[in-house]
DOVEXLO-721962 format. One record per residue (C-alpha): chain; residue in three letters; x, y, z. Coordinates in nm, 2 decimals, decimal comma. Layout:
! residues N
LODREN | torke | vexlum | u | v | w
LODREN | A | ala | X | Y | Z .
...
This chain:
! residues 401
LODREN | torke | vexlum | u | v | w
LODREN | A | met | 3,34 | -0,35 | -6,39 .
LODREN | A | thr | 3,29 | -0,71 | -6,60 .
LODREN | A | thr | 3,02 | -0,95 | -6,56 .
LODREN | A | ala | 3,11 | -1,34 | -6,57 .
LODREN | A | tyr | 2,97 | -1,62 | -6,50 .
LODREN | A | val | 3,03 | -2,01 | -6,45 .
LODREN | A | gly | 2,73 | -2,30 | -6,50 .
LODREN | A | ile | 2,68 | -2,54 | -6,27 .
LODREN | A | asp | 2,44 | -2,86 | -6,36 .
LODREN | A | pro | 2,28 | -2,96 | -5,98 .
LODREN | A | thr | 2,30 | -3,32 | -6,09 .
LODREN | A | ala | 2,36 | -3,39 | -5,71 .
LODREN | A | asp | 2,26 | -3,23 | -5,41 .
LODREN | A | ser | 2,60 | -3,14 | -5,31 .
LODREN | A | leu | 2,88 | -2,98 | -5,51 .
LODREN | A | his | 3,20 | -3,16 | -5,48 .
LODREN | A | ile | 3,60 | -3,03 | -5,50 .
LODREN | A | gly | 3,63 | -3,03 | -5,86 .
LODREN | A | his | 3,37 | -2,78 | -5,88 .
LODREN | A | leu | 3,58 | -2,55 | -5,68 .
LODREN | A | val | 3,83 | -2,47 | -5,95 .
LODREN | A | ser | 3,59 | -2,26 | -6,12 .
LODREN | A | val | 3,39 | -2,18 | -5,84 .
LODREN | A | met | 3,72 | -1,98 | -5,73 .
LODREN | A | leu | 3,76 | -1,83 | -6,07 .
LODREN | A | leu | 3,44 | -1,68 | -5,97 .
LODREN | A | lys | 3,58 | -1,59 | -5,60 .
LODREN | A | his | 3,86 | -1,42 | -5,75 .
LODREN | A | leu | 3,71 | -1,25 | -6,03 .
LODREN | A | gln | 3,49 | -1,08 | -5,74 .
LODREN | A | ala | 3,78 | -1,00 | -5,53 .
LODREN | A | ala | 3,90 | -0,81 | -5,79 .
LODREN | A | gly | 3,60 | -0,59 | -5,84 .
LODREN | A | his | 3,43 | -0,76 | -6,12 .
LODREN | A | arg | 3,05 | -0,87 | -6,04 .
LODREN | A | pro | 2,99 | -1,29 | -6,09 .
LODREN | A | ile | 2,67 | -1,49 | -6,16 .
LODREN | A | ala | 2,66 | -1,88 | -6,02 .
LODREN | A | leu | 2,41 | -2,04 | -6,27 .
LODREN | A | val | 2,26 | -2,35 | -6,16 .
LODREN | A | gly | 2,13 | -2,52 | -6,45 .
LODREN | A | gly | 1,80 | -2,67 | -6,34 .
LODREN | A | ala | 1,74 | -2,71 | -6,69 .
LODREN | A | thr | 2,01 | -2,82 | -6,86 .
LODREN | A | gly | 2,07 | -3,04 | -6,55 .
LODREN | A | met | 1,73 | -3,22 | -6,73 .
LODREN | A | ile | 1,95 | -3,32 | -7,03 .
LODREN | A | gly | 2,27 | -3,41 | -6,92 .
LODREN | A | asp | 2,61 | -3,30 | -7,09 .
LODREN | A | pro | 2,78 | -3,51 | -7,30 .
LODREN | A | ser | 3,14 | -3,35 | -7,26 .
LODREN | A | met | 3,41 | -3,63 | -7,13 .
LODREN | A | lys | 3,11 | -3,88 | -7,06 .
LODREN | A | ser | 3,12 | -4,22 | -7,26 .
LODREN | A | ala | 2,73 | -4,29 | -7,21 .
LODREN | A | glu | 2,41 | -4,05 | -7,17 .
LODREN | A | arg | 2,33 | -3,95 | -6,80 .
LODREN | A | asn | 1,97 | -4,12 | -6,61 .
LODREN | A | leu | 1,77 | -3,82 | -6,61 .
LODREN | A | leu | 1,60 | -3,64 | -6,30 .
LODREN | A | asp | 1,28 | -3,60 | -6,23 .
LODREN | A | glu | 1,19 | -3,23 | -6,14 .
LODREN | A | ala | 1,16 | -3,24 | -5,80 .
LODREN | A | thr | 1,53 | -3,41 | -5,75 .
LODREN | A | leu | 1,69 | -3,15 | -5,92 .
LODREN | A | arg | 1,46 | -2,91 | -5,78 .
LODREN | A | his | 1,58 | -3,03 | -5,42 .
LODREN | A | asn | 1,96 | -3,05 | -5,55 .
LODREN | A | val | 1,95 | -2,68 | -5,68 .
LODREN | A | glu | 1,88 | -2,59 | -5,32 .
LODREN | A | cys | 2,15 | -2,76 | -5,17 .
LODREN | A | ile | 2,43 | -2,58 | -5,43 .
LODREN | A | lys | 2,27 | -2,26 | -5,38 .
LODREN | A | his | 2,35 | -2,29 | -4,97 .
LODREN | A | gln | 2,69 | -2,41 | -5,02 .
LODREN | A | leu | 2,78 | -2,11 | -5,31 .
LODREN | A | glu | 2,72 | -1,86 | -5,03 .
LODREN | A | arg | 3,03 | -1,98 | -4,82 .
LODREN | A | phe | 3,28 | -1,89 | -5,14 .
LODREN | A | leu | 3,05 | -1,55 | -5,28 .
LODREN | A | asp | 2,94 | -1,26 | -5,13 .
LODREN | A | phe | 2,56 | -1,26 | -5,28 .
LODREN | A | asp | 2,43 | -1,01 | -5,00 .
LODREN | A | ser | 2,59 | -0,70 | -4,99 .
LODREN | A | lys | 2,43 | -0,40 | -5,19 .
LODREN | A | ala | 2,80 | -0,36 | -5,36 .
LODREN | A | pro | 2,77 | -0,34 | -5,75 .
LODREN | A | asn | 2,93 | -0,63 | -5,79 .
LODREN | A | ala | 2,77 | -0,84 | -5,54 .
LODREN | A | ala | 2,73 | -1,21 | -5,67 .
LODREN | A | leu | 2,36 | -1,34 | -5,84 .
LODREN | A | leu | 2,26 | -1,65 | -5,83 .
LODREN | A | val | 2,06 | -1,74 | -6,13 .
LODREN | A | asn | 1,86 | -2,08 | -6,27 .
LODREN | A | asn | 1,82 | -2,13 | -6,61 .
LODREN | A | tyr | 1,47 | -2,35 | -6,62 .
LODREN | A | asp | 1,35 | -2,00 | -6,52 .
LODREN | A | trp | 1,36 | -1,89 | -6,85 .
LODREN | A | met | 1,37 | -2,20 | -7,04 .
LODREN | A | lys | 1,05 | -2,36 | -6,87 .
LODREN | A | asp | 0,80 | -2,17 | -7,10 .
LODREN | A | tyr | 1,02 | -2,13 | -7,40 .
LODREN | A | ser | 0,81 | -2,38 | -7,63 .
LODREN | A | phe | 1,03 | -2,63 | -7,84 .
LODREN | A | ile | 0,92 | -2,48 | -8,15 .
LODREN | A | asn | 1,02 | -2,11 | -8,08 .
LODREN | A | phe | 1,32 | -2,24 | -7,94 .
LODREN | A | ile | 1,44 | -2,40 | -8,30 .
LODREN | A | arg | 1,29 | -2,11 | -8,48 .
LODREN | A | asp | 1,48 | -1,82 | -8,25 .
LODREN | A | ile | 1,82 | -2,01 | -8,19 .
LODREN | A | gly | 1,84 | -2,32 | -8,41 .
LODREN | A | lys | 1,84 | -2,11 | -8,69 .
LODREN | A | his | 2,15 | -1,91 | -8,59 .
LODREN | A | ile | 2,36 | -2,25 | -8,56 .
LODREN | A | thr | 2,45 | -2,52 | -8,81 .
LODREN | A | val | 2,49 | -2,87 | -8,76 .
LODREN | A | asn | 2,83 | -2,87 | -8,89 .
LODREN | A | tyr | 2,96 | -2,64 | -8,66 .
LODREN | A | met | 2,78 | -2,86 | -8,37 .
LODREN | A | met | 2,90 | -3,18 | -8,48 .
LODREN | A | ala | 3,32 | -3,05 | -8,51 .
LODREN | A | lys | 3,25 | -3,02 | -8,15 .
LODREN | A | asp | 3,53 | -3,25 | -7,96 .
LODREN | A | ser | 3,24 | -3,37 | -7,70 .
LODREN | A | val | 3,01 | -3,46 | -8,02 .
LODREN | A | lys | 3,27 | -3,61 | -8,23 .
LODREN | A | lys | 3,43 | -3,83 | -7,95 .
LODREN | A | arg | 3,05 | -3,98 | -7,87 .
LODREN | A | leu | 2,97 | -4,04 | -8,20 .
LODREN | A | ser | 3,32 | -4,20 | -8,30 .
LODREN | A | gln | 3,37 | -4,56 | -8,25 .
LODREN | A | glu | 3,49 | -4,52 | -7,92 .
LODREN | A | ser | 3,13 | -4,52 | -7,79 .
LODREN | A | arg | 2,91 | -4,79 | -7,93 .
LODREN | A | glu | 2,61 | -4,62 | -7,80 .
LODREN | A | gly | 2,64 | -4,26 | -8,00 .
LODREN | A | met | 2,47 | -3,98 | -7,91 .
LODREN | A | ser | 2,08 | -3,89 | -7,85 .
LODREN | A | phe | 1,94 | -3,59 | -7,98 .
LODREN | A | thr | 1,86 | -3,52 | -7,63 .
LODREN | A | glu | 2,25 | -3,48 | -7,56 .
LODREN | A | phe | 2,33 | -3,28 | -7,90 .
LODREN | A | ser | 2,10 | -3,02 | -7,81 .
LODREN | A | tyr | 2,29 | -2,95 | -7,46 .
LODREN | A | gln | 2,52 | -2,74 | -7,64 .
LODREN | A | leu | 2,27 | -2,56 | -7,78 .
LODREN | A | met | 2,05 | -2,48 | -7,45 .
LODREN | A | gln | 2,41 | -2,40 | -7,27 .
LODREN | A | gly | 2,50 | -2,12 | -7,56 .
LODREN | A | tyr | 2,13 | -1,97 | -7,52 .
LODREN | A | asp | 2,20 | -1,92 | -7,11 .
LODREN | A | phe | 2,47 | -1,72 | -7,21 .
LODREN | A | leu | 2,27 | -1,52 | -7,47 .
LODREN | A | tyr | 2,04 | -1,51 | -7,20 .
LODREN | A | leu | 2,27 | -1,37 | -6,95 .
LODREN | A | asn | 2,41 | -1,10 | -7,22 .
LODREN | A | glu | 2,15 | -0,96 | -7,31 .
LODREN | A | his | 1,95 | -0,93 | -6,95 .
LODREN | A | tyr | 2,28 | -0,88 | -6,70 .
LODREN | A | asn | 2,53 | -0,79 | -6,98 .
LODREN | A | cys | 2,78 | -1,09 | -6,91 .
LODREN | A | lys | 3,02 | -1,07 | -7,16 .
LODREN | A | leu | 3,22 | -1,36 | -6,98 .
LODREN | A | gln | 3,18 | -1,72 | -6,88 .
LODREN | A | leu | 3,40 | -1,94 | -6,75 .
LODREN | A | gly | 3,47 | -2,30 | -6,67 .
LODREN | A | gly | 3,69 | -2,61 | -6,73 .
LODREN | A | ser | 3,86 | -2,68 | -7,05 .
LODREN | A | asp | 3,62 | -2,95 | -7,13 .
LODREN | A | gln | 3,37 | -2,72 | -7,15 .
LODREN | A | trp | 3,54 | -2,54 | -7,40 .
LODREN | A | gly | 3,31 | -2,65 | -7,68 .
LODREN | A | asn | 2,95 | -2,56 | -7,50 .
LODREN | A | ile | 3,12 | -2,21 | -7,44 .
LODREN | A | thr | 3,21 | -2,11 | -7,76 .
LODREN | A | thr | 2,89 | -2,21 | -7,88 .
LODREN | A | gly | 2,77 | -1,91 | -7,69 .
LODREN | A | thr | 3,01 | -1,68 | -7,77 .
LODREN | A | glu | 2,94 | -1,73 | -8,15 .
LODREN | A | leu | 2,54 | -1,78 | -8,06 .
LODREN | A | ile | 2,60 | -1,39 | -7,92 .
LODREN | A | arg | 2,77 | -1,26 | -8,24 .
LODREN | A | arg | 2,56 | -1,42 | -8,49 .
LODREN | A | thr | 2,21 | -1,28 | -8,32 .
LODREN | A | ser | 2,35 | -0,94 | -8,19 .
LODREN | A | gly | 2,70 | -0,88 | -8,22 .
LODREN | A | arg | 2,78 | -0,83 | -7,86 .
LODREN | A | glu | 3,09 | -0,88 | -7,69 .
LODREN | A | ala | 3,13 | -1,20 | -7,52 .
LODREN | A | tyr | 3,42 | -1,39 | -7,46 .
LODREN | A | ala | 3,54 | -1,75 | -7,32 .
LODREN | A | leu | 3,83 | -1,82 | -7,03 .
LODREN | A | val | 3,91 | -2,22 | -6,96 .
LODREN | A | cys | 4,14 | -2,36 | -6,70 .
LODREN | A | pro | 4,26 | -2,69 | -6,76 .
LODREN | A | leu | 4,11 | -2,98 | -6,52 .
LODREN | A | ile | 4,34 | -3,04 | -6,25 .
LODREN | A | thr | 4,50 | -3,41 | -6,18 .
LODREN | A | lys | 4,74 | -3,52 | -5,96 .
LODREN | A | ala | 5,11 | -3,51 | -6,02 .
LODREN | A | asp | 5,10 | -3,90 | -6,06 .
LODREN | A | gly | 4,84 | -3,82 | -6,39 .
LODREN | A | gly | 4,55 | -3,97 | -6,12 .
LODREN | A | lys | 4,17 | -3,78 | -6,13 .
LODREN | A | phe | 4,19 | -3,51 | -5,87 .
LODREN | A | gly | 3,92 | -3,51 | -5,62 .
LODREN | A | lys | 3,87 | -3,90 | -5,60 .
LODREN | A | thr | 3,94 | -4,16 | -5,30 .
LODREN | A | glu | 3,86 | -4,51 | -5,27 .
LODREN | A | ser | 3,54 | -4,44 | -5,15 .
LODREN | A | gly | 3,50 | -4,17 | -5,43 .
LODREN | A | asn | 3,45 | -3,81 | -5,50 .
LODREN | A | ile | 3,53 | -3,62 | -5,19 .
LODREN | A | trp | 3,23 | -3,38 | -5,15 .
LODREN | A | leu | 3,17 | -3,03 | -4,97 .
LODREN | A | asp | 2,85 | -3,20 | -4,80 .
LODREN | A | ala | 2,94 | -3,25 | -4,44 .
LODREN | A | glu | 2,67 | -3,59 | -4,49 .
LODREN | A | lys | 2,85 | -3,67 | -4,79 .
LODREN | A | thr | 3,23 | -3,65 | -4,69 .
LODREN | A | ser | 3,29 | -3,53 | -4,29 .
LODREN | A | pro | 3,53 | -3,26 | -4,23 .
LODREN | A | tyr | 3,75 | -3,51 | -4,06 .
LODREN | A | lys | 3,80 | -3,65 | -4,39 .
LODREN | A | phe | 3,81 | -3,37 | -4,61 .
LODREN | A | tyr | 4,07 | -3,22 | -4,39 .
LODREN | A | gln | 4,24 | -3,50 | -4,44 .
LODREN | A | phe | 4,25 | -3,56 | -4,79 .
LODREN | A | trp | 4,43 | -3,22 | -4,86 .
LODREN | A | leu | 4,68 | -3,30 | -4,55 .
LODREN | A | asn | 4,78 | -3,59 | -4,74 .
LODREN | A | thr | 4,83 | -3,46 | -5,09 .
LODREN | A | ser | 5,22 | -3,49 | -5,25 .
LODREN | A | asp | 5,45 | -3,20 | -5,20 .
LODREN | A | glu | 5,39 | -3,13 | -5,58 .
LODREN | A | asp | 5,05 | -3,14 | -5,52 .
LODREN | A | ala | 5,03 | -2,96 | -5,23 .
LODREN | A | ala | 5,24 | -2,65 | -5,42 .
LODREN | A | arg | 4,98 | -2,64 | -5,69 .
LODREN | A | tyr | 4,66 | -2,69 | -5,54 .
LODREN | A | ile | 4,72 | -2,40 | -5,24 .
LODREN | A | lys | 4,76 | -2,14 | -5,55 .
LODREN | A | ile | 4,41 | -2,28 | -5,72 .
LODREN | A | phe | 4,19 | -2,29 | -5,42 .
LODREN | A | thr | 4,32 | -2,07 | -5,14 .
LODREN | A | met | 4,33 | -1,68 | -5,11 .
LODREN | A | leu | 4,65 | -1,67 | -5,00 .
LODREN | A | pro | 4,91 | -1,40 | -5,08 .
LODREN | A | ile | 5,14 | -1,55 | -5,37 .
LODREN | A | asp | 5,46 | -1,42 | -5,10 .
LODREN | A | glu | 5,30 | -1,62 | -4,84 .
LODREN | A | ile | 5,30 | -1,90 | -5,04 .
LODREN | A | glu | 5,64 | -1,92 | -5,18 .
LODREN | A | thr | 5,72 | -1,87 | -4,84 .
LODREN | A | leu | 5,55 | -2,21 | -4,72 .
LODREN | A | val | 5,70 | -2,34 | -5,05 .
LODREN | A | ala | 6,06 | -2,27 | -4,92 .
LODREN | A | gln | 5,96 | -2,44 | -4,51 .
LODREN | A | gln | 5,84 | -2,71 | -4,70 .
LODREN | A | ala | 6,17 | -2,78 | -4,91 .
LODREN | A | gln | 6,36 | -2,72 | -4,59 .
LODREN | A | asp | 6,21 | -2,96 | -4,40 .
LODREN | A | pro | 5,92 | -3,15 | -4,54 .
LODREN | A | ser | 5,85 | -3,38 | -4,25 .
LODREN | A | ala | 5,71 | -3,08 | -4,10 .
LODREN | A | arg | 5,47 | -3,06 | -4,40 .
LODREN | A | pro | 5,39 | -2,69 | -4,37 .
LODREN | A | leu | 5,20 | -2,68 | -4,71 .
LODREN | A | gln | 4,99 | -2,93 | -4,66 .
LODREN | A | lys | 4,89 | -2,79 | -4,35 .
LODREN | A | arg | 4,84 | -2,49 | -4,42 .
LODREN | A | leu | 4,64 | -2,57 | -4,73 .
LODREN | A | ala | 4,43 | -2,82 | -4,51 .
LODREN | A | asp | 4,36 | -2,55 | -4,26 .
LODREN | A | glu | 4,23 | -2,29 | -4,53 .
LODREN | A | met | 3,99 | -2,54 | -4,70 .
LODREN | A | thr | 3,84 | -2,66 | -4,42 .
LODREN | A | ile | 3,80 | -2,35 | -4,31 .
LODREN | A | met | 3,63 | -2,20 | -4,62 .
LODREN | A | val | 3,39 | -2,52 | -4,64 .
LODREN | A | his | 3,29 | -2,62 | -4,30 .
LODREN | A | gly | 3,41 | -2,34 | -4,07 .
LODREN | A | lys | 3,66 | -2,27 | -3,78 .
LODREN | A | glu | 3,44 | -2,50 | -3,54 .
LODREN | A | ala | 3,51 | -2,77 | -3,82 .
LODREN | A | leu | 3,83 | -2,72 | -3,82 .
LODREN | A | asp | 3,91 | -2,74 | -3,44 .
LODREN | A | ala | 3,75 | -3,04 | -3,43 .
LODREN | A | ala | 3,94 | -3,22 | -3,73 .
LODREN | A | leu | 4,27 | -3,09 | -3,56 .
LODREN | A | asn | 4,13 | -3,27 | -3,21 .
LODREN | A | ala | 4,07 | -3,59 | -3,45 .
LODREN | A | ser | 4,36 | -3,60 | -3,60 .
LODREN | A | gln | 4,55 | -3,57 | -3,25 .
LODREN | A | ile | 4,32 | -3,91 | -3,13 .
LODREN | A | leu | 4,48 | -4,09 | -3,43 .
LODREN | A | phe | 4,85 | -3,97 | -3,39 .
LODREN | A | gly | 4,91 | -4,03 | -3,03 .
LODREN | A | lys | 4,87 | -3,69 | -2,85 .
LODREN | A | gly | 4,47 | -3,61 | -2,80 .
LODREN | A | thr | 4,31 | -3,69 | -2,46 .
LODREN | A | thr | 4,05 | -3,88 | -2,32 .
LODREN | A | glu | 3,89 | -3,55 | -2,24 .
LODREN | A | thr | 3,89 | -3,47 | -2,63 .
LODREN | A | leu | 3,76 | -3,83 | -2,73 .
LODREN | A | arg | 3,48 | -3,78 | -2,52 .
LODREN | A | gln | 3,41 | -3,43 | -2,66 .
LODREN | A | met | 3,39 | -3,62 | -3,02 .
LODREN | A | asp | 3,02 | -3,64 | -3,13 .
LODREN | A | glu | 2,93 | -3,97 | -3,26 .
LODREN | A | lys | 2,92 | -3,88 | -3,67 .
LODREN | A | leu | 3,29 | -3,75 | -3,58 .
LODREN | A | phe | 3,37 | -4,02 | -3,38 .
LODREN | A | leu | 3,32 | -4,27 | -3,65 .
LODREN | A | ser | 3,44 | -4,07 | -3,98 .
LODREN | A | val | 3,79 | -4,06 | -3,78 .
LODREN | A | phe | 3,73 | -4,47 | -3,70 .
LODREN | A | asp | 3,55 | -4,56 | -4,00 .
LODREN | A | gly | 3,72 | -4,91 | -4,11 .
LODREN | A | val | 3,86 | -5,00 | -3,76 .
LODREN | A | pro | 3,75 | -5,34 | -3,63 .
LODREN | A | thr | 3,45 | -5,37 | -3,41 .
LODREN | A | phe | 3,26 | -5,62 | -3,18 .
LODREN | A | asn | 2,99 | -5,58 | -2,97 .
LODREN | A | val | 2,96 | -5,57 | -2,64 .
LODREN | A | pro | 2,63 | -5,67 | -2,44 .
LODREN | A | ala | 2,51 | -5,43 | -2,22 .
LODREN | A | ala | 2,42 | -5,65 | -1,95 .
LODREN | A | asp | 2,77 | -5,74 | -1,90 .
LODREN | A | leu | 2,89 | -5,38 | -1,92 .
LODREN | A | ala | 2,68 | -5,27 | -1,68 .
LODREN | A | ala | 2,82 | -5,54 | -1,46 .
LODREN | A | gly | 3,18 | -5,44 | -1,51 .
LODREN | A | ile | 3,36 | -5,67 | -1,69 .
LODREN | A | pro | 3,76 | -5,72 | -1,60 .
LODREN | A | val | 3,96 | -5,59 | -1,92 .
LODREN | A | ser | 4,12 | -5,97 | -1,92 .
LODREN | A | lys | 3,79 | -6,10 | -1,99 .
LODREN | A | leu | 3,64 | -5,83 | -2,23 .
LODREN | A | leu | 3,97 | -5,80 | -2,45 .
LODREN | A | thr | 3,99 | -6,19 | -2,50 .
LODREN | A | asp | 3,63 | -6,38 | -2,46 .
LODREN | A | ile | 3,40 | -6,10 | -2,55 .
LODREN | A | ala | 3,60 | -5,89 | -2,81 .
LODREN | A | pro | 3,91 | -6,10 | -2,94 .
LODREN | A | val | 4,14 | -5,75 | -2,94 .
LODREN | A | phe | 4,41 | -6,02 | -2,80 .
LODREN | A | pro | 4,38 | -6,42 | -2,87 .
LODREN | A | ser | 4,48 | -6,52 | -2,56 .
LODREN | A | lys | 4,51 | -6,43 | -2,19 .
LODREN | A | ser | 4,87 | -6,43 | -2,17 .
LODREN | A | glu | 4,92 | -6,26 | -2,52 .
LODREN | A | leu | 4,73 | -5,98 | -2,34 .
LODREN | A | arg | 4,91 | -5,95 | -2,03 .
LODREN | A | arg | 5,24 | -5,96 | -2,25 .
LODREN | A | gly | 5,08 | -5,65 | -2,41 .
LODREN | A | ile | 4,98 | -5,48 | -2,12 .
LODREN | A | ala | 5,22 | -5,21 | -2,17 .
LODREN | A | gly | 5,09 | -5,08 | -2,49 .
LODREN | A | leu | 4,71 | -5,10 | -2,39 .
LODREN | A | gln | 4,49 | -4,80 | -2,41 .
LODREN | A | ile | 4,13 | -4,77 | -2,35 .
LODREN | A | asn | 3,94 | -4,49 | -2,43 .
LODREN | A | lys | 4,35 | -4,31 | -2,40 .
LODREN | A | glu | 4,38 | -4,38 | -2,05 .
LODREN | A | lys | 4,65 | -4,66 | -2,01 .
LODREN | A | val | 4,58 | -5,01 | -1,87 .
LODREN | A | ala | 4,76 | -5,07 | -1,52 .
LODREN | A | thr | 4,64 | -5,44 | -1,50 .
LODREN | A | pro | 4,46 | -5,70 | -1,70 .
LODREN | A | asp | 4,21 | -5,72 | -1,37 .
LODREN | A | asp | 4,12 | -5,33 | -1,47 .
LODREN | A | val | 3,76 | -5,37 | -1,46 .
LODREN | A | val | 3,55 | -5,15 | -1,76 .
LODREN | A | asn | 3,19 | -5,09 | -1,69 .
LODREN | A | ala | 2,93 | -4,85 | -1,86 .
LODREN | A | ser | 3,09 | -4,54 | -1,71 .
LODREN | A | ala | 3,32 | -4,59 | -2,02 .
LODREN | A | leu | 3,09 | -4,56 | -2,30 .
LODREN | A | leu | 3,14 | -4,28 | -2,52 .
LODREN | A | asn | 2,82 | -4,12 | -2,66 .
LODREN | A | gly | 2,66 | -4,38 | -2,45 .
LODREN | A | lys | 2,77 | -4,69 | -2,68 .
LODREN | A | tyr | 3,14 | -4,71 | -2,80 .
LODREN | A | ile | 3,47 | -4,75 | -2,62 .
LODREN | A | leu | 3,82 | -4,69 | -2,82 .
LODREN | A | val | 4,06 | -4,96 | -2,73 .
LODREN | A | gln | 4,44 | -4,89 | -2,87 .
LODREN | A | lys | 4,64 | -5,19 | -2,90 .
LODREN | A | gly | 5,04 | -5,04 | -2,95 .
LODREN | A | lys | 5,05 | -4,66 | -3,16 .
LODREN | A | lys | 4,86 | -4,82 | -3,46 .
LODREN | A | asn | 4,64 | -5,07 | -3,38 .
LODREN | A | phe | 4,27 | -4,93 | -3,28 .
LODREN | A | tyr | 3,99 | -5,15 | -3,22 .
LODREN | A | ile | 3,59 | -5,00 | -3,10 .
LODREN | A | leu | 3,36 | -5,22 | -2,88 .
LODREN | A | val | 3,00 | -5,14 | -2,91 .
LODREN | A | cys | 2,76 | -5,18 | -2,64 .
LODREN | A | ala | 2,45 | -5,34 | -2,78 .
């Protein structure tokens, strides 16, 4: 049994899917019988890693970092077994615990003397920031980051017999500073293993959408949007991601790839990838809700499934859909569809246009029979919304204000 660790800086109160690459390395490691350590960098998070960055991070205060650490701990428990009594039960550590009382003088005497400035300057992360690409240069704060991360590896090596540090390829310089520090101080075994940074097939940045990162926190990225991210990946990306981000056996993945090649429109790869990821991060109940929501959008949903959606899911599914306010007093008295969808909420430019489009008009997934049908407060979803659908793809939300 070998002990290995991954470090995560708590720069936000949630992990995003970019973090999952190294977290899945730990998950596979534990499944193979080894002991994983997840290190949350309460101390290094106060500094900011210069790797792959063009400018220095804003430094976070201790209270914010403490909050972020607690949130990340909770998320990691979905991937790693911290609670079993097995010898390879995962450990969660915070480098703030061993750095908070370490004086600056002692640190530079005990640690700094073992690593030369020449060695640190040769790192790509340092050279890039000191090159002409960056006008701001690099502060001593950031320059010291690799030494602090190196000390983390030394500390875990000495106290937990941790021999291996895992991470993305952008961490190679920081990780090898740790192996070098261990070699020079104790001569013990220490190894580095990095994986490529994940990109999309078109070379774009993995995990980014128009609205930003895909977060693991349901408040930042709803389970529905999380599910849709994986569902909407390209065939080529899905074939790669399902190997990296799930625990499916390789023969099962190969079967899915073959099915995808036979009938790409059925999207078996994307569907299985989206199912596996949503269950792992948010649970089976969240997946079922996301599937029901997808049915609403793509034509097979019912009024009943629409009414079962809570407000957060409803707003997530119909994010960006045109909205109109409807006075509560008018709705209480009941409003004919012809007036509601022209005069109050101009879904149609005129009543004659509405009559021509009545065949494709639905309110809360129920077909509207005539322009004289009356809509009242009983139609409200979550006591506040009415969903109007014109044709197959045009949705509108009426908000009772």
